[in-house]
All heavy atoms as TSV, in Angstrom:
chain	resi	resn	atom	element	x	y	z
A	1	MET	N	N	22.441	-90.222	17.314
A	1	MET	CA	C	22.648	-91.347	18.093
A	1	MET	C	C	23.305	-92.422	17.356
A	1	MET	O	O	22.773	-92.759	16.370
A	1	MET	CB	C	21.336	-91.787	18.848
A	1	MET	CG	C	20.805	-90.796	19.833
A	1	MET	SD	S	19.295	-91.382	20.536
A	1	MET	CE	C	18.127	-90.105	19.918
A	2	LEU	N	N	24.470	-92.809	17.840
A	2	LEU	CA	C	25.263	-93.815	17.179
A	2	LEU	C	C	25.511	-94.940	18.109
A	2	LEU	O	O	25.758	-94.860	19.205
A	2	LEU	CB	C	26.593	-93.188	16.701
A	2	LEU	CG	C	26.475	-91.937	15.831
A	2	LEU	CD1	C	27.941	-91.318	15.669
A	2	LEU	CD2	C	25.990	-92.287	14.530
A	3	GLY	N	N	25.474	-96.121	17.442
A	3	GLY	CA	C	26.055	-97.369	18.182
A	3	GLY	C	C	27.397	-97.674	17.689
A	3	GLY	O	O	27.600	-97.590	16.620
A	4	ALA	N	N	28.192	-97.702	18.745
A	4	ALA	CA	C	29.595	-97.902	18.545
A	4	ALA	C	C	30.003	-99.184	17.716
A	4	ALA	O	O	31.038	-99.301	17.055
A	4	ALA	CB	C	30.415	-97.843	19.771
A	5	ARG	N	N	29.103	-100.225	17.951
A	5	ARG	CA	C	29.347	-101.542	17.163
A	5	ARG	C	C	28.398	-101.564	15.951
A	5	ARG	O	O	28.142	-102.740	15.443
A	5	ARG	CB	C	29.050	-102.656	18.259
A	5	ARG	CG	C	29.892	-102.593	19.280
A	5	ARG	CD	C	29.666	-103.719	20.239
A	5	ARG	NE	N	30.539	-103.635	21.413
A	5	ARG	CZ	C	30.722	-104.569	22.388
A	5	ARG	NH1	N	29.985	-105.742	22.152
A	5	ARG	NH2	N	31.543	-104.475	23.266
A	6	ASP	N	N	27.948	-100.444	15.372
A	6	ASP	CA	C	27.071	-100.537	14.227
A	6	ASP	C	C	27.927	-100.946	12.988
A	6	ASP	O	O	28.903	-100.356	12.652
A	6	ASP	CB	C	26.476	-99.131	14.066
A	6	ASP	CG	C	25.392	-99.138	12.984
A	6	ASP	OD1	O	25.261	-99.978	12.172
A	6	ASP	OD2	O	24.624	-98.183	13.260
A	7	ARG	N	N	27.428	-101.977	12.233
A	7	ARG	CA	C	28.044	-102.337	11.039
A	7	ARG	C	C	27.278	-101.733	9.827
A	7	ARG	O	O	27.846	-101.717	8.594
A	7	ARG	CB	C	28.035	-103.835	10.897
A	7	ARG	CG	C	28.934	-104.547	11.927
A	7	ARG	CD	C	29.041	-105.932	11.769
A	7	ARG	NE	N	29.773	-106.634	12.851
A	7	ARG	CZ	C	29.822	-107.925	12.904
A	7	ARG	NH1	N	29.263	-108.723	11.998
A	7	ARG	NH2	N	30.522	-108.380	14.086
A	8	ARG	N	N	25.960	-101.348	9.919
A	8	ARG	CA	C	25.319	-100.741	8.849
A	8	ARG	C	C	25.740	-99.272	8.517
A	8	ARG	O	O	25.874	-98.877	7.447
A	8	ARG	CB	C	23.853	-100.733	9.089
A	8	ARG	CG	C	23.313	-102.147	8.994
A	8	ARG	CD	C	21.810	-102.190	9.201
A	8	ARG	NE	N	21.227	-103.471	9.447
A	8	ARG	CZ	C	20.067	-103.693	9.863
A	8	ARG	NH1	N	19.243	-102.651	10.041
A	8	ARG	NH2	N	19.681	-104.893	10.097
A	9	VAL	N	N	25.869	-98.492	9.617
A	9	VAL	CA	C	26.219	-97.180	9.590
A	9	VAL	C	C	27.397	-96.914	10.482
A	9	VAL	O	O	27.168	-96.705	11.663
A	9	VAL	CB	C	25.127	-96.190	9.985
A	9	VAL	CG1	C	25.543	-94.735	9.766
A	9	VAL	CG2	C	23.989	-96.413	8.940
A	10	PRO	N	N	28.552	-97.210	10.209
A	10	PRO	CA	C	29.699	-97.176	11.106
A	10	PRO	C	C	29.803	-95.836	11.743
A	10	PRO	O	O	29.472	-94.708	11.210
A	10	PRO	CB	C	30.953	-97.308	10.180
A	10	PRO	CG	C	30.514	-98.075	8.925
A	10	PRO	CD	C	29.115	-97.633	8.723
A	11	PRO	N	N	30.277	-95.715	12.949
A	11	PRO	CA	C	30.311	-94.459	13.648
A	11	PRO	C	C	31.065	-93.339	12.882
A	11	PRO	O	O	30.757	-92.305	12.906
A	11	PRO	CB	C	31.014	-94.720	15.007
A	11	PRO	CG	C	30.673	-96.276	15.257
A	11	PRO	CD	C	30.656	-96.827	13.731
A	12	ALA	N	N	32.027	-93.684	12.092
A	12	ALA	CA	C	32.754	-92.841	11.371
A	12	ALA	C	C	31.928	-92.002	10.420
A	12	ALA	O	O	31.896	-90.825	10.193
A	12	ALA	CB	C	33.975	-93.451	10.653
A	13	ASP	N	N	30.967	-92.805	9.784
A	13	ASP	CA	C	29.974	-92.197	8.827
A	13	ASP	C	C	29.046	-91.209	9.588
A	13	ASP	O	O	28.686	-90.204	9.120
A	13	ASP	CB	C	29.219	-93.224	8.092
A	13	ASP	CG	C	29.994	-94.082	7.117
A	13	ASP	OD1	O	31.194	-93.787	6.956
A	13	ASP	OD2	O	29.505	-95.020	6.562
A	14	GLY	N	N	28.581	-91.615	10.830
A	14	GLY	CA	C	27.757	-90.852	11.503
A	14	GLY	C	C	28.480	-89.493	11.901
A	14	GLY	O	O	27.746	-88.455	11.954
A	15	GLN	N	N	29.703	-89.620	12.116
A	15	GLN	CA	C	30.512	-88.322	12.561
A	15	GLN	C	C	30.652	-87.512	11.239
A	15	GLN	O	O	30.612	-86.259	11.436
A	15	GLN	CB	C	31.826	-88.757	13.212
A	15	GLN	CG	C	31.766	-89.464	14.592
A	15	GLN	CD	C	31.306	-88.561	15.631
A	15	GLN	OE1	O	30.992	-87.394	15.464
A	15	GLN	NE2	N	31.084	-89.248	16.708
A	16	GLN	N	N	30.763	-88.115	10.096
A	16	GLN	CA	C	30.810	-87.237	8.917
A	16	GLN	C	C	29.607	-86.472	8.696
A	16	GLN	O	O	29.524	-85.326	8.222
A	16	GLN	CB	C	31.230	-88.172	7.653
A	16	GLN	CG	C	32.577	-88.541	7.716
A	16	GLN	CD	C	32.893	-89.481	6.467
A	16	GLN	OE1	O	32.030	-89.833	5.682
A	16	GLN	NE2	N	34.185	-89.724	6.192
A	17	TYR	N	N	28.379	-87.238	8.876
A	17	TYR	CA	C	27.069	-86.591	8.803
A	17	TYR	C	C	26.983	-85.369	9.774
A	17	TYR	O	O	26.615	-84.377	9.453
A	17	TYR	CB	C	25.974	-87.645	9.035
A	17	TYR	CG	C	24.754	-87.164	8.723
A	17	TYR	CD1	C	24.186	-86.548	7.648
A	17	TYR	CD2	C	23.661	-87.295	9.846
A	17	TYR	CE1	C	22.972	-86.215	7.315
A	17	TYR	CE2	C	22.357	-86.838	9.529
A	17	TYR	CZ	C	22.096	-86.259	8.403
A	17	TYR	OH	O	20.743	-85.868	8.131
A	18	ARG	N	N	27.427	-85.650	10.992
A	18	ARG	CA	C	27.427	-84.690	12.005
A	18	ARG	C	C	28.315	-83.365	11.491
A	18	ARG	O	O	27.810	-82.282	11.721
A	18	ARG	CB	C	28.000	-85.182	13.319
A	18	ARG	CG	C	27.963	-84.095	14.444
A	18	ARG	CD	C	28.856	-84.779	15.654
A	18	ARG	NE	N	28.640	-83.973	16.858
A	18	ARG	CZ	C	29.251	-82.788	17.218
A	18	ARG	NH1	N	30.098	-82.258	16.326
A	18	ARG	NH2	N	29.022	-82.178	18.270
A	19	ALA	N	N	29.437	-83.617	11.019
A	19	ALA	CA	C	30.270	-82.583	10.595
A	19	ALA	C	C	29.600	-81.819	9.539
A	19	ALA	O	O	29.661	-80.452	9.361
A	19	ALA	CB	C	31.721	-83.132	10.033
A	20	ALA	N	N	28.887	-82.516	8.569
A	20	ALA	CA	C	28.216	-81.703	7.409
A	20	ALA	C	C	27.081	-80.930	7.984
A	20	ALA	O	O	26.855	-79.735	7.620
A	20	ALA	CB	C	27.684	-82.657	6.538
A	21	LEU	N	N	26.268	-81.414	8.943
A	21	LEU	CA	C	25.237	-80.602	9.449
A	21	LEU	C	C	25.749	-79.348	10.241
A	21	LEU	O	O	25.263	-78.351	10.086
A	21	LEU	CB	C	24.403	-81.451	10.505
A	21	LEU	CG	C	23.516	-82.574	9.964
A	21	LEU	CD1	C	22.974	-83.447	10.956
A	21	LEU	CD2	C	22.481	-81.984	9.012
A	22	THR	N	N	26.908	-79.653	10.983
A	22	THR	CA	C	27.545	-78.528	11.789
A	22	THR	C	C	27.940	-77.400	10.720
A	22	THR	O	O	27.776	-76.258	10.912
A	22	THR	CB	C	28.651	-79.100	12.658
A	22	THR	OG1	O	28.175	-79.869	13.643
A	22	THR	CG2	C	29.291	-77.917	13.446
A	23	ALA	N	N	28.564	-77.818	9.693
A	23	ALA	CA	C	29.074	-76.914	8.665
A	23	ALA	C	C	27.888	-76.053	8.070
A	23	ALA	O	O	28.103	-74.953	7.676
A	23	ALA	CB	C	29.912	-77.675	7.640
A	24	ALA	N	N	26.770	-76.646	8.037
A	24	ALA	CA	C	25.713	-76.028	7.382
A	24	ALA	C	C	24.810	-75.260	8.429
A	24	ALA	O	O	23.904	-74.497	8.201
A	24	ALA	CB	C	24.628	-77.012	6.821
A	25	GLY	N	N	25.470	-75.065	9.655
A	25	GLY	CA	C	24.887	-74.327	10.624
A	25	GLY	C	C	23.698	-74.886	11.608
A	25	GLY	O	O	23.071	-74.334	12.281
A	26	VAL	N	N	23.600	-76.179	11.516
A	26	VAL	CA	C	22.597	-76.924	12.243
A	26	VAL	C	C	23.225	-77.379	13.566
A	26	VAL	O	O	24.194	-77.831	13.658
A	26	VAL	CB	C	22.128	-78.154	11.456
A	26	VAL	CG1	C	21.143	-79.015	12.272
A	26	VAL	CG2	C	21.549	-77.880	10.165
A	27	GLU	N	N	22.326	-77.020	14.645
A	27	GLU	CA	C	22.788	-77.350	15.989
A	27	GLU	C	C	22.801	-78.897	16.086
A	27	GLU	O	O	21.661	-79.523	15.802
A	27	GLU	CB	C	21.903	-76.670	16.922
A	27	GLU	CG	C	22.345	-77.031	18.501
A	27	GLU	CD	C	21.342	-76.361	19.425
A	27	GLU	OE1	O	20.750	-75.351	19.081
A	27	GLU	OE2	O	21.232	-76.941	20.529
A	28	VAL	N	N	23.877	-79.538	16.479
A	28	VAL	CA	C	23.935	-80.990	16.593
A	28	VAL	C	C	24.435	-81.481	17.884
A	28	VAL	O	O	25.302	-80.979	18.492
A	28	VAL	CB	C	24.825	-81.501	15.390
A	28	VAL	CG1	C	24.896	-83.039	15.338
A	28	VAL	CG2	C	24.265	-80.934	14.085
A	29	ARG	N	N	23.806	-82.554	18.433
A	29	ARG	CA	C	24.323	-83.186	19.583
A	29	ARG	C	C	24.431	-84.668	19.198
A	29	ARG	O	O	23.513	-85.244	18.706
A	29	ARG	CB	C	23.393	-82.970	20.660
A	29	ARG	CG	C	23.890	-83.596	21.948
A	29	ARG	CD	C	23.042	-83.208	23.161
A	29	ARG	NE	N	23.228	-84.058	24.240
A	29	ARG	CZ	C	22.285	-84.460	25.062
A	29	ARG	NH1	N	21.167	-83.906	24.941
A	29	ARG	NH2	N	22.524	-85.177	26.010
A	30	THR	N	N	25.623	-85.302	19.468
A	30	THR	CA	C	25.886	-86.600	19.140
A	30	THR	C	C	25.932	-87.524	20.397
A	30	THR	O	O	26.796	-87.089	21.298
A	30	THR	CB	C	27.141	-86.810	18.343
A	30	THR	OG1	O	27.002	-85.913	17.055
A	30	THR	CG2	C	27.329	-88.212	17.816
A	31	LEU	N	N	25.159	-88.565	20.459
A	31	LEU	CA	C	25.354	-89.479	21.514
A	31	LEU	C	C	25.833	-90.853	20.893
A	31	LEU	O	O	25.327	-91.328	19.949
A	31	LEU	CB	C	24.007	-89.769	22.202
A	31	LEU	CG	C	23.277	-88.500	22.744
A	31	LEU	CD1	C	21.902	-88.921	23.099
A	31	LEU	CD2	C	24.107	-88.068	23.954
A	32	VAL	N	N	26.920	-91.403	21.536
A	32	VAL	CA	C	27.405	-92.675	21.078
A	32	VAL	C	C	27.225	-93.560	22.226
A	32	VAL	O	O	27.609	-93.449	23.320
A	32	VAL	CB	C	28.997	-92.527	20.716
A	32	VAL	CG1	C	29.480	-93.951	20.358
A	32	VAL	CG2	C	29.146	-91.511	19.667
A	33	PHE	N	N	26.620	-94.809	21.822
A	33	PHE	CA	C	26.255	-95.865	22.832
A	33	PHE	C	C	27.273	-96.976	22.600
A	33	PHE	O	O	27.240	-97.623	21.490
A	33	PHE	CB	C	24.910	-96.356	22.680
A	33	PHE	CG	C	23.850	-95.267	22.946
A	33	PHE	CD1	C	23.360	-94.550	21.930
A	33	PHE	CD2	C	23.578	-95.011	24.249
A	33	PHE	CE1	C	22.472	-93.451	22.392
A	33	PHE	CE2	C	22.731	-93.902	24.687
A	33	PHE	CZ	C	22.111	-93.168	23.682
A	34	PRO	N	N	28.272	-97.134	23.465
A	34	PRO	CA	C	29.465	-98.105	23.278
A	34	PRO	C	C	29.084	-99.528	23.106
A	34	PRO	O	O	29.826	-100.265	22.407
A	34	PRO	CB	C	30.375	-97.870	24.394
A	34	PRO	CG	C	29.711	-97.047	25.418
A	34	PRO	CD	C	28.485	-96.385	24.731
A	35	GLU	N	N	28.059	-99.862	23.673
A	35	GLU	CA	C	27.712	-101.526	23.563
A	35	GLU	C	C	26.525	-101.721	22.542
A	35	GLU	O	O	26.178	-102.928	22.454
A	35	GLU	CB	C	27.195	-101.845	24.900
A	35	GLU	CG	C	28.264	-101.659	26.073
A	35	GLU	CD	C	29.526	-102.647	25.661
A	35	GLU	OE1	O	29.416	-103.695	25.220
A	35	GLU	OE2	O	30.697	-102.087	25.938
A	36	ASP	N	N	26.175	-100.698	21.771
A	36	ASP	CA	C	25.041	-100.951	20.916
A	36	ASP	C	C	25.467	-101.033	19.470
A	36	ASP	O	O	26.535	-100.502	18.971
A	36	ASP	CB	C	23.921	-99.815	20.984
A	36	ASP	CG	C	23.122	-100.060	22.116
A	36	ASP	OD1	O	22.285	-100.817	22.293
A	36	ASP	OD2	O	23.416	-99.302	23.217
A	37	SER	N	N	24.612	-101.756	18.567
A	37	SER	CA	C	24.792	-101.826	17.165
A	37	SER	C	C	23.727	-100.831	16.610
A	37	SER	O	O	23.344	-99.805	17.063
A	37	SER	CB	C	24.752	-103.152	16.690
A	37	SER	OG	O	23.335	-103.730	17.014
A	38	HIS	N	N	23.440	-101.213	15.360
A	38	HIS	CA	C	22.394	-100.347	14.637
A	38	HIS	C	C	21.190	-100.200	15.241
A	38	HIS	O	O	20.521	-98.992	15.244
A	38	HIS	CB	C	22.198	-100.948	13.187
A	38	HIS	CG	C	21.596	-99.951	12.264
A	38	HIS	ND1	N	22.209	-98.736	11.716
A	38	HIS	CD2	C	20.275	-99.955	11.808
A	38	HIS	CE1	C	21.333	-98.151	10.930
A	38	HIS	NE2	N	20.119	-98.781	10.946
A	39	ALA	N	N	20.669	-101.109	15.983
A	39	ALA	CA	C	19.381	-101.201	16.506
A	39	ALA	C	C	19.115	-100.314	17.706
A	39	ALA	O	O	18.072	-99.840	17.975
A	39	ALA	CB	C	18.930	-102.587	16.925
A	40	LEU	N	N	20.302	-99.958	18.375
A	40	LEU	CA	C	20.150	-99.215	19.641
A	40	LEU	C	C	19.024	-99.775	20.530
A	40	LEU	O	O	18.169	-99.111	20.982
A	40	LEU	CB	C	19.940	-97.705	19.396
A	40	LEU	CG	C	21.058	-96.993	18.548
A	40	LEU	CD1	C	20.581	-95.590	18.347
A	40	LEU	CD2	C	22.268	-96.961	19.406
A	41	ASP	N	N	19.109	-100.980	20.849
A	41	ASP	CA	C	18.017	-101.689	21.544
A	41	ASP	C	C	18.235	-102.243	22.999
A	41	ASP	O	O	17.450	-102.828	23.509
A	41	ASP	CB	C	17.539	-102.807	20.730
A	41	ASP	CG	C	18.472	-103.915	20.432
A	41	ASP	OD1	O	19.562	-103.727	20.878
A	41	ASP	OD2	O	18.191	-104.927	19.718
A	42	LYS	N	N	19.306	-101.760	23.603
A	42	LYS	CA	C	19.437	-102.107	24.981
A	42	LYS	C	C	18.488	-101.244	25.857
A	42	LYS	O	O	18.189	-100.144	25.497
A	42	LYS	CB	C	20.869	-101.962	25.405
A	42	LYS	CG	C	21.931	-102.806	24.528
A	42	LYS	CD	C	23.077	-103.006	25.244
A	42	LYS	CE	C	24.121	-103.935	24.577
A	42	LYS	NZ	N	23.575	-104.918	23.874
A	43	PRO	N	N	17.914	-101.752	26.873
A	43	PRO	CA	C	16.970	-101.057	27.694
A	43	PRO	C	C	17.543	-99.597	28.040
A	43	PRO	O	O	16.792	-98.663	27.946
A	43	PRO	CB	C	16.774	-101.934	28.947
A	43	PRO	CG	C	17.057	-103.318	28.259
A	43	PRO	CD	C	18.178	-103.153	27.441
A	44	GLN	N	N	18.819	-99.506	28.541
A	44	GLN	CA	C	19.198	-98.176	29.079
A	44	GLN	C	C	19.300	-97.281	27.779
A	44	GLN	O	O	18.992	-96.050	27.983
A	44	GLN	CB	C	20.587	-98.361	29.805
A	44	GLN	CG	C	21.063	-97.059	30.325
A	44	GLN	CD	C	20.137	-96.479	31.465
A	44	GLN	OE1	O	19.488	-97.132	32.188
A	44	GLN	NE2	N	20.088	-95.127	31.451
A	45	THR	N	N	19.727	-97.825	26.741
A	45	THR	CA	C	19.847	-96.994	25.561
A	45	THR	C	C	18.507	-96.376	24.975
A	45	THR	O	O	18.384	-95.367	24.711
A	45	THR	CB	C	20.616	-97.830	24.398
A	45	THR	OG1	O	21.888	-98.327	24.766
A	45	THR	CG2	C	20.668	-96.928	23.204
A	46	GLU	N	N	17.511	-97.394	25.044
A	46	GLU	CA	C	16.206	-96.942	24.522
A	46	GLU	C	C	15.641	-95.879	25.589
A	46	GLU	O	O	15.057	-94.779	25.150
A	46	GLU	CB	C	15.245	-98.112	24.680
A	46	GLU	CG	C	15.412	-99.028	23.438
A	46	GLU	CD	C	14.440	-100.058	23.484
A	46	GLU	OE1	O	13.629	-100.356	24.396
A	46	GLU	OE2	O	14.423	-100.906	22.343
A	47	PHE	N	N	15.864	-95.974	26.917
A	47	PHE	CA	C	15.521	-94.963	27.804
A	47	PHE	C	C	16.269	-93.641	27.526
A	47	PHE	O	O	15.520	-92.553	27.448
A	47	PHE	CB	C	15.842	-95.549	29.255
A	47	PHE	CG	C	15.484	-94.475	30.262
A	47	PHE	CD1	C	14.304	-94.127	30.683
A	47	PHE	CD2	C	16.551	-93.854	30.883
A	47	PHE	CE1	C	14.016	-93.238	31.669
A	47	PHE	CE2	C	16.376	-92.902	32.017
A	47	PHE	CZ	C	15.002	-92.466	32.271
A	48	GLU	N	N	17.493	-93.710	27.313
A	48	GLU	CA	C	18.226	-92.526	27.053
A	48	GLU	C	C	17.848	-91.827	25.688
A	48	GLU	O	O	17.751	-90.613	25.540
A	48	GLU	CB	C	19.772	-92.728	27.216
A	48	GLU	CG	C	20.170	-92.911	28.461
A	48	GLU	CD	C	21.689	-93.177	28.628
A	48	GLU	OE1	O	22.533	-92.462	27.895
A	48	GLU	OE2	O	22.152	-94.075	29.361
A	49	GLN	N	N	17.618	-92.606	24.749
A	49	GLN	CA	C	17.314	-92.060	23.398
A	49	GLN	C	C	15.921	-91.433	23.437
A	49	GLN	O	O	15.779	-90.345	22.930
A	49	GLN	CB	C	17.457	-93.099	22.244
A	49	GLN	CG	C	16.368	-93.997	22.051
A	49	GLN	CD	C	16.568	-94.926	20.985
A	49	GLN	OE1	O	17.741	-95.720	20.940
A	49	GLN	NE2	N	15.905	-95.088	20.044
A	50	TRP	N	N	14.918	-92.000	24.107
A	50	TRP	CA	C	13.567	-91.365	24.243
A	50	TRP	C	C	13.660	-90.026	25.014
A	50	TRP	O	O	13.066	-89.112	24.635
A	50	TRP	CB	C	12.597	-92.395	24.677
A	50	TRP	CG	C	12.188	-93.280	23.725
A	50	TRP	CD1	C	12.441	-94.651	23.716
A	50	TRP	CD2	C	11.600	-93.005	22.473
A	50	TRP	NE1	N	11.917	-95.183	22.564
A	50	TRP	CE2	C	11.396	-94.260	21.791
A	50	TRP	CE3	C	11.083	-91.827	21.913
A	50	TRP	CZ2	C	10.837	-94.254	20.524
A	50	TRP	CZ3	C	10.421	-91.855	20.726
A	50	TRP	CH2	C	10.303	-93.024	19.945
A	51	LEU	N	N	14.441	-90.012	26.054
A	51	LEU	CA	C	14.675	-88.842	26.836
A	51	LEU	C	C	15.177	-87.632	26.027
A	51	LEU	O	O	14.740	-86.473	25.998
A	51	LEU	CB	C	15.569	-89.013	28.119
A	51	LEU	CG	C	14.986	-89.690	29.300
A	51	LEU	CD1	C	15.973	-89.828	30.341
A	51	LEU	CD2	C	13.774	-88.999	29.840
A	52	ASN	N	N	16.269	-88.040	25.146
A	52	ASN	CA	C	16.828	-87.095	24.320
A	52	ASN	C	C	15.912	-86.679	23.184
A	52	ASN	O	O	15.984	-85.440	22.834
A	52	ASN	CB	C	18.108	-87.596	23.670
A	52	ASN	CG	C	19.267	-87.497	24.852
A	52	ASN	OD1	O	19.800	-86.414	25.129
A	52	ASN	ND2	N	19.568	-88.594	25.504
A	53	VAL	N	N	15.198	-87.591	22.534
A	53	VAL	CA	C	14.242	-87.181	21.544
A	53	VAL	C	C	13.263	-86.303	22.180
A	53	VAL	O	O	12.880	-85.185	21.394
A	53	VAL	CB	C	13.544	-88.327	20.958
A	53	VAL	CG1	C	12.298	-88.070	20.128
A	53	VAL	CG2	C	14.482	-89.180	20.024
A	54	ALA	N	N	12.707	-86.462	23.338
A	54	ALA	CA	C	11.721	-85.614	23.965
A	54	ALA	C	C	12.252	-84.241	24.272
A	54	ALA	O	O	11.608	-83.304	23.949
A	54	ALA	CB	C	11.191	-86.304	25.249
A	55	SER	N	N	13.529	-84.185	24.651
A	55	SER	CA	C	14.131	-82.950	24.907
A	55	SER	C	C	14.385	-82.185	23.688
A	55	SER	O	O	14.169	-80.909	23.619
A	55	SER	CB	C	15.552	-83.168	25.683
A	55	SER	OG	O	16.271	-81.934	25.774
A	56	TRP	N	N	14.715	-82.866	22.612
A	56	TRP	CA	C	14.892	-82.138	21.367
A	56	TRP	C	C	13.550	-81.669	20.822
A	56	TRP	O	O	13.526	-80.452	20.298
A	56	TRP	CB	C	15.489	-83.110	20.219
A	56	TRP	CG	C	15.769	-82.431	18.940
A	56	TRP	CD1	C	17.077	-81.838	18.626
A	56	TRP	CD2	C	14.960	-82.205	17.844
A	56	TRP	NE1	N	17.002	-81.399	17.341
A	56	TRP	CE2	C	15.671	-81.628	16.852
A	56	TRP	CE3	C	13.610	-82.584	17.638
A	56	TRP	CZ2	C	15.021	-81.254	15.695
A	56	TRP	CZ3	C	13.095	-82.198	16.362
A	56	TRP	CH2	C	13.871	-81.548	15.461
A	57	LEU	N	N	12.499	-82.406	20.844
A	57	LEU	CA	C	11.224	-81.965	20.472
A	57	LEU	C	C	10.724	-80.753	21.265
A	57	LEU	O	O	10.192	-79.785	20.669
A	57	LEU	CB	C	10.133	-83.049	20.526
A	57	LEU	CG	C	10.398	-84.211	19.549
A	57	LEU	CD1	C	9.448	-85.443	19.967
A	57	LEU	CD2	C	10.091	-83.797	18.121
A	58	LYS	N	N	10.983	-80.806	22.520
A	58	LYS	CA	C	10.529	-79.640	23.393
A	58	LYS	C	C	11.283	-78.469	23.021
A	58	LYS	O	O	10.778	-77.384	23.000
A	58	LYS	CB	C	10.664	-79.980	24.866
A	58	LYS	CG	C	10.294	-79.044	25.825
A	58	LYS	CD	C	10.609	-79.342	27.197
A	58	LYS	CE	C	10.077	-78.269	28.183
A	58	LYS	NZ	N	10.310	-78.628	29.470
A	59	ALA	N	N	12.536	-78.545	22.792
A	59	ALA	CA	C	13.362	-77.290	22.358
A	59	ALA	C	C	13.150	-76.755	21.062
A	59	ALA	O	O	13.206	-75.566	20.861
A	59	ALA	CB	C	14.894	-77.630	22.468
A	60	HIS	N	N	12.754	-77.644	20.068
A	60	HIS	CA	C	12.619	-77.220	18.680
A	60	HIS	C	C	11.260	-77.061	18.286
A	60	HIS	O	O	10.991	-76.526	17.138
A	60	HIS	CB	C	13.399	-78.047	17.834
A	60	HIS	CG	C	14.900	-78.108	17.986
A	60	HIS	ND1	N	15.544	-78.860	18.996
A	60	HIS	CD2	C	15.773	-77.231	17.509
A	60	HIS	CE1	C	16.845	-78.623	18.977
A	60	HIS	NE2	N	17.000	-77.587	18.163
A	61	LEU	N	N	10.341	-77.572	18.941
A	61	LEU	CA	C	8.847	-77.531	18.499
A	61	LEU	C	C	8.032	-76.664	19.340
A	61	LEU	O	O	6.861	-76.343	19.058
A	61	LEU	CB	C	8.225	-78.790	18.330
A	61	LEU	CG	C	8.877	-79.717	17.316
A	61	LEU	CD1	C	8.111	-81.158	17.362
A	61	LEU	CD2	C	9.010	-79.232	15.933
A	62	ALA	N	N	8.594	-76.037	20.350
A	62	ALA	CA	C	7.886	-75.223	21.273
A	62	ALA	C	C	7.768	-73.834	20.763
A	62	ALA	O	O	8.420	-73.211	19.942
A	62	ALA	CB	C	8.587	-75.069	22.608
């Protein structure tokens, strides 16, 4: 999950990390939130990130 306005971890760095994981055979899904910075703290963003975390946990820990 990336904030498009993130100054600590620019989205390009997050995409490089995604590419490295993909190259290593790790299944990756990237979500970019256009109005968020590093904190990802807008209410809709928080809702969506928790839904996606729960979905990931269900898929990978079941």
